[in-house]
C-alpha positions in Angstrom: 67.3 96.0 110.3 70.0 98.2 111.9 71.7 95.0 113.2 71.6 93.4 109.8 73.3 96.4 108.3 76.1 96.3 110.8 76.6 92.6 110.2 76.7 93.2 106.5 79.2 96.1 107.0 81.5 93.7 109.0 81.2 91.0 106.3 81.9 93.5 103.6 85.0 94.8 105.5 86.4 91.3 106.0 86.0 90.6 102.3 88.0 93.9 101.6 90.6 93.0 104.1 91.0 89.7 102.3 92.9 91.6 99.4 89.5 93.0 98.5 88.8 89.5 97.7 87.1 89.5 94.4 90.0 87.3 93.5 88.8 84.7 96.0 86.1 83.9 93.4 88.9 81.9 91.6 88.7 79.3 94.4 85.5 77.9 92.6 87.6 76.9 89.6 88.7 73.2 89.7 92.4 73.1 89.8 94.2 69.7 89.7 97.6 70.8 90.6 99.6 74.0 91.4 103.4 73.5 91.0 106.3 75.9 91.4 107.0 78.2 88.4 109.5 76.8 86.0 112.3 79.0 84.8 115.2 78.4 82.6 116.4 81.6 81.0 119.2 83.7 82.5 118.2 86.4 85.0 117.2 89.7 83.3 118.5 92.9 84.9 115.4 94.8 86.1 114.9 98.5 85.1 111.9 99.1 87.3 110.4 98.1 90.6 107.0 99.6 90.4 104.3 99.6 87.6 101.5 102.1 87.3 98.8 101.4 84.8 96.6 104.3 83.8 93.6 102.7 82.2 91.5 104.6 79.8 88.4 102.4 80.0 85.9 102.4 77.3 87.8 102.8 74.1 89.9 106.0 73.7 90.0 107.2 70.1 93.7 107.4 68.9 92.9 110.0 66.3 91.2 112.3 69.0 94.1 112.0 71.5 97.7 111.0 71.0 97.8 110.3 67.1 95.8 113.1 65.5 95.0 113.2 61.8 93.5 116.0 59.5 91.3 118.3 61.6 87.7 118.8 60.2 85.8 121.3 62.3 82.1 120.8 62.8 79.7 122.3 60.4 76.1 121.2 59.8 76.0 119.0 56.7 79.7 117.8 56.8 80.2 114.3 55.5 81.1 111.8 58.1 83.8 110.2 55.8 85.7 113.4 55.9 86.0 113.5 59.7 89.3 112.0 60.9 89.9 114.2 64.0 87.7 116.7 65.6 90.4 118.5 67.4 93.3 120.4 65.8 96.9 119.2 66.5 99.2 120.9 69.1 102.9 120.5 69.3 104.5 118.5 72.3 107.9 119.1 73.8 109.3 116.4 71.5 110.2 117.8 68.0 107.7 116.5 65.4 105.5 114.8 67.9 101.9 116.2 67.9 98.9 115.4 70.2 95.4 116.6 69.8 94.2 119.8 71.5 93.4 119.4 75.3 96.4 117.2 76.0 99.0 120.0 76.4 100.2 118.9 79.8 100.9 115.4 78.8 102.6 116.6 75.7 105.0 118.6 77.8 106.3 115.4 79.6 106.8 113.3 76.6 110.6 114.2 76.7 110.5 111.7 79.6 108.7 108.9 77.9 107.7 107.2 74.6 104.6 106.6 72.5 103.6 103.4 70.7 101.3 104.4 67.8 100.7 101.0 66.4 98.9 98.8 68.9 96.4 96.4 67.3 93.6 95.0 69.6 92.7 91.2 69.0 90.0 90.1 66.7 87.6 88.6 69.2 84.6 88.5 66.9 81.6 90.7 68.1 83.3 93.6 69.9 82.5 93.9 73.5 84.3 96.1 75.9 84.7 93.7 78.8 85.9 90.9 76.6 88.7 93.2 75.1 89.5 94.6 78.6 89.8 90.9 79.9 92.2 90.2 77.0 94.3 93.4 77.6 94.7 92.8 81.3 95.3 89.0 81.2 96.8 88.5 77.7 94.3 85.6 77.2 91.2 85.5 75.1 88.0 84.7 77.0 86.7 82.2 77.9 89.5 80.1 79.5 89.1 76.7 81.2 90.9 78.2 84.2 90.6 81.9 85.4 93.6 83.7 83.9 95.5 85.9 86.2 95.5 89.7 85.9 98.9 91.3 84.7 99.1 92.8 88.2 98.6 89.4 89.8 101.6 87.8 87.9 103.8 90.6 89.0 102.6 90.4 92.7 103.2 86.6 92.6 106.7 86.6 91.0 108.1 89.7 92.6 106.2 90.1 95.8 105.7 93.4 97.6 108.3 96.2 97.5 107.1 97.2 101.0 105.9 94.1 102.9 103.0 96.0 104.4 101.7 97.7 101.2 99.5 95.2 99.1 101.6 94.4 95.9 98.5 94.8 93.7 96.2 97.8 94.2 93.4 98.7 91.6 91.7 102.1 91.9 88.7 103.7 90.3 86.6 100.9 89.0 83.3 100.2 90.7 81.3 97.0 90.2 77.9 98.5 90.5 77.7 100.4 87.3 77.0 97.8 84.6 78.7 94.6 83.4 79.9 93.9 87.0 80.5 90.2 86.6 82.4 90.7 83.4 84.6 93.2 85.0 85.2 91.1 88.0 86.4 88.3 85.7 89.7 89.9 85.1 90.2 91.8 88.3 91.4 88.5 89.8 94.5 86.6 90.6 92.9 83.4 89.2 94.7 80.3 90.0 97.6 82.2 91.6 95.5 82.7 94.8 93.8 85.5 96.7 96.9 86.9 98.2 98.0 88.1 94.8 94.6 89.6 93.8 93.8 93.3 93.7 93.2 95.4 96.8 90.2 97.4 95.4 89.8 101.1 96.1 86.8 102.2 94.0 87.1 105.8 95.1 90.6 107.0 96.0 89.3 110.1 97.9 88.1 107.5 100.6 91.2 105.3 100.3 91.9 105.5 104.0 88.6 103.8 104.5 89.8 100.8 102.7 92.5 100.1 105.4 90.5 100.6 108.6 87.4 98.9 110.3 84.0 100.2 109.3 82.5 103.1 111.1 81.3 102.1 114.6 83.6 99.1 115.0 86.5 99.4 117.4 89.9 97.9 116.7 89.5 95.5 119.6 86.3 94.4 118.3 87.5 94.0 114.8 90.5 91.9 116.1 88.0 89.5 117.7 86.2 89.3 114.4 89.4 88.7 112.6 90.3 85.9 114.9 86.9 84.3 114.4 87.1 84.6 110.6 90.5 82.9 110.5 89.1 80.0 112.6 86.2 79.7 110.1 88.5 79.8 107.2 90.8 77.2 108.6 87.7 74.9 109.0 86.8 75.5 105.4 83.4 76.9 106.4 83.9 80.0 104.0 85.7 78.2 101.3 83.9 74.9 100.7 85.3 73.3 97.5 88.4 75.4 97.5 91.9 73.7 97.3 94.3 73.7 100.3 96.5 76.1 98.2 93.7 78.6 97.6 92.6 78.4 101.3 96.1 79.1 102.4 96.4 81.9 100.0 93.3 83.4 101.3 94.6 83.2 104.9 97.9 84.9 103.8 95.9 87.7 102.1 94.0 88.3 105.3 97.3 88.4 107.3 98.8 90.9 105.0 95.7 93.2 105.1 95.7 92.8 109.0 99.4 93.9 109.1 98.4 97.0 107.0 95.5 98.0 109.2 98.0 98.0 112.3 100.8 99.7 110.4 101.9 103.3 110.2 102.0 102.7 106.4 98.2 103.0 106.4 98.6 106.7 106.2 99.9 106.5 102.7 96.2 106.0 101.7 95.2 109.4 103.5 95.1 112.0 100.7 94.3 114.6 103.3 98.0 114.7 104.2 98.8 116.3 100.9 99.3 120.1 100.8 96.1 121.8 99.4 97.8 123.1 96.3 99.0 119.6 95.4 95.7 118.1 96.1 93.9 120.7 94.0 96.3 120.1 91.1 95.4 116.5 90.9 91.7 116.8 91.8 89.9 116.5 88.5 87.7 113.8 90.1 88.2 110.2 91.1 90.7 109.5 88.3 92.9 112.5 89.2 92.9 111.6 92.8 93.7 108.1 91.8 97.0 109.5 90.2 97.7 111.3 93.5 97.3 108.1 95.5 99.4 106.2 92.9 102.2 108.7 93.4 102.1 108.2 97.2 101.9 104.4 96.8 104.9 104.4 94.2 107.0 106.4 96.7 106.2 104.2 99.6 106.5 100.7 98.3 103.7 99.9 95.9 104.4 97.1 93.3 101.6 97.2 90.8 99.0 100.1 90.9 96.2 100.6 88.4 94.1 103.7 88.1 91.0 103.5 85.9 88.9 106.3 84.3 86.3 103.5 84.9 84.3 101.6 82.5 80.6 102.3 82.7 78.6 101.4 79.5 78.0 104.5 77.3 79.9 106.9 79.6 83.4 108.1 79.8 85.5 107.1 76.8 82.7 104.9 75.6 81.4 107.6 73.3 78.6 106.3 71.2 77.2 109.8 70.8 78.5 113.4 71.5 82.0 112.0 70.8 83.7 115.4 70.4 82.3 117.0 73.6 82.7 114.0 75.7 86.3 113.4 74.6 87.0 117.1 75.5 85.7 116.4 79.0 87.7 113.1 79.3 90.9 115.1 78.4 90.2 117.6 81.2 89.9 114.7 83.5 93.3 113.1 82.7 95.6 115.7 81.2 96.7 117.7 84.4 96.9 114.8 86.9 98.9 112.5 84.6 101.4 115.2 83.8 101.7 116.0 87.5 102.2 112.3 88.3 105.1 112.2 85.9 106.7 115.4 87.1 106.4 114.5 90.8 107.9 111.0 90.4 110.6 112.5 88.3 111.6 115.3 90.7 111.5 112.9 93.7 113.8 110.5 91.8 111.3 107.6 91.6 110.4 107.8 87.9 113.6 105.9 86.8 112.4 102.8 88.7 108.6 103.2 88.0 107.2 102.1 84.7 104.0 104.0 84.0 101.7 102.9 81.1 98.7 104.6 79.6 96.4 102.5 77.5 92.9 101.6 76.3 91.2 98.4 75.1 90.8 99.6 71.6 90.2 102.9 69.6 87.3 104.4 67.7 86.5 105.5 64.1 83.4 107.3 62.7 83.0 104.9 59.8 84.6 101.4 60.5 83.6 98.9 63.1 86.4 96.4 64.0 89.2 96.4 61.3 89.5 96.1 57.6 88.7 92.8 56.1 87.1 91.5 59.2 83.4 92.5 59.2 81.6 92.7 62.5 78.2 93.9 63.5 77.9 97.7 63.6 76.8 98.9 67.1 76.3 102.5 66.3 74.3 104.4 63.6 76.4 107.0 61.9 74.7 109.1 59.3 76.6 109.8 56.0 75.8 113.5 56.5 76.1 115.0 60.0 73.1 117.3 60.7 73.4 117.1 64.5 76.6 117.7 66.6 75.9 114.6 68.6 77.2 112.6 65.7 80.4 114.6 65.4 83.3 112.5 67.0 84.5 108.9 66.7 81.9 106.5 67.8 82.4 103.0 66.4 84.9 100.5 67.9 88.1 100.3 65.8 90.7 97.7 66.7 93.4 98.1 63.9 95.2 101.0 65.6 95.8 102.5 69.0 98.2 104.4 71.1 100.0 103.3 74.3 102.2 105.8 76.3 105.0 104.7 78.6 107.4 106.6 80.9 110.2 105.6 83.3 111.3 102.0 83.8 114.2 102.1 81.3 111.9 103.3 78.5 113.6 105.5 75.9 112.8 109.2 76.2 111.1 111.0 73.3 110.7 107.8 71.4 107.9 107.3 68.7 107.4 103.7 68.0 105.1 102.5 65.1 102.8 104.4 62.8 99.2 104.5 61.6 98.0 105.6 58.2 97.1 109.3 57.8 93.9 108.4 55.8 91.0 106.3 56.8 91.2 103.5 57.9 93.9 104.9 60.2 95.4 101.3 60.7 98.8 100.4 62.1 101.2 100.3 59.1 104.7 100.3 60.7 105.8 98.1 63.6 102.4 96.7 64.6 102.3 95.7 68.3 100.0 93.1 69.9 99.3 92.5 73.6 101.7 89.7 74.3 104.5 92.0 73.3 103.1 94.8 75.6 103.0 92.3 78.6 106.4 90.9 78.0 107.8 94.5 77.7 106.5 95.1 81.0 107.8 92.0 82.5 111.2 92.7 80.8 111.4 96.1 82.5 110.7 94.3 85.9 113.4 91.6 85.2 110.8 88.7 85.0 111.7 85.6 83.0 109.6 85.4 79.8 109.4 81.6 80.3 107.6 81.9 83.7 104.7 79.4 83.8 102.8 77.1 86.2 101.3 73.7 85.6 97.6 73.9 86.1 95.3 71.0 85.4 98.1 69.2 83.7 99.1 71.8 81.2 101.6 74.8 81.4 100.0 78.2 81.7 102.5 81.0 80.7 102.3 84.7 81.5 101.6 85.1 77.7 100.0 82.4 75.6 102.2 79.4 75.0 105.2 81.5 76.2 105.5 83.0 72.7 105.5 86.7 73.6 108.6 88.8 73.1 109.4 92.2 74.6 109.9 95.2 72.3 113.4 95.7 73.0 113.6 98.9 70.9 111.5 100.6 73.6 114.5 100.2 75.9 117.2 101.0 73.3 118.3 97.4 73.2 118.7 95.0 70.2 115.5 93.4 69.0 114.9 89.7 69.6 114.9 87.6 66.4 
């Protein structure tokens, strides 16, 4: 039994060193051809080198966070339809911009960033978190005939690493043992782009250093022997039967990248114990806060795309199907201080200008409406007309017609408020509505990536956004809008 455990540990480590190779699952997808990307538009001047995505997994209610409406305090017998926000408004550092109580720290750094208040999630029929998360991260509606690459994988492929030793795509905070694992894995992938562009996964940032060294009890010399054997097996297709030559070569390159990191001084970037205690304590609100701390270290040392998730776990975190008010208060405590500190630290170190930071969620929430006006979908939460128990106080149902996205750095206009939602229910986007392909192309625009970038897969072009139709929101950058 003990021998089997050691063998399994070694196998698990080799998978991790292959760019935490969940993305290697894409090798099972039949791919007829893989051609060079086609580009025709003139070069775009980049405004950022690094992207940090702060992912509020589970459906963060906009009216409870960054777009507060009329505050209705809890009282037994209150009508559900009266409740728009369960927290009072608080001022931010930007004149006229208010957040909800509990987000004071983030409010104090909004002079360094912008807020989109009119994001509309897609109408995907019956609302499922992982379907909407897949759509947000890949820009494609599931299912697809080929595995769509994650936003971070496109960036890793087109721009490569900033630091050749640091993996160009690092994803932190999400475990795959907490429910809907296969659905979550589906978009944590480079898809047809190849394993070398997939995410290097760090489920727990506090043990990030363990991700870049052999398992306990295995010497470096022994690991090197295992690595050599693994390469030989991979070259002989023993571990990738059915995979294309391109995918096999990509897996080999991902292994070589990981091996370089293992033997490099840069590995210490993943060691949070090197931070002064007062800094560590400021960030340490849990795994998400420490993920922000590691994201800061990576951004300062050559990270390209870094995501930090509050983690999607069904009915926990932002997935507030009951006790919405009390749980949202706890989530604010989790995110407020570390996000603000991340912004301040990158700004003070001179890295914020070339780092684009995005805070987003798959959709919002409302006490009454499931989905959006005019598009009926099945209710998934019972909400009484009269609230007699505090567990029903808060936004429970999934709402896809309005949501907030925050951005800092990377050429984003400072203090900008873009878009608007209605002040009365339904709190839908009513001014400058934004959809996901605009969000992706705005990120690519900041990085200087050609909006026409695509690959020919199975005889058809596959663009970074569907059919290559996405346009960046140039007003976010203070540039003329695209017609």
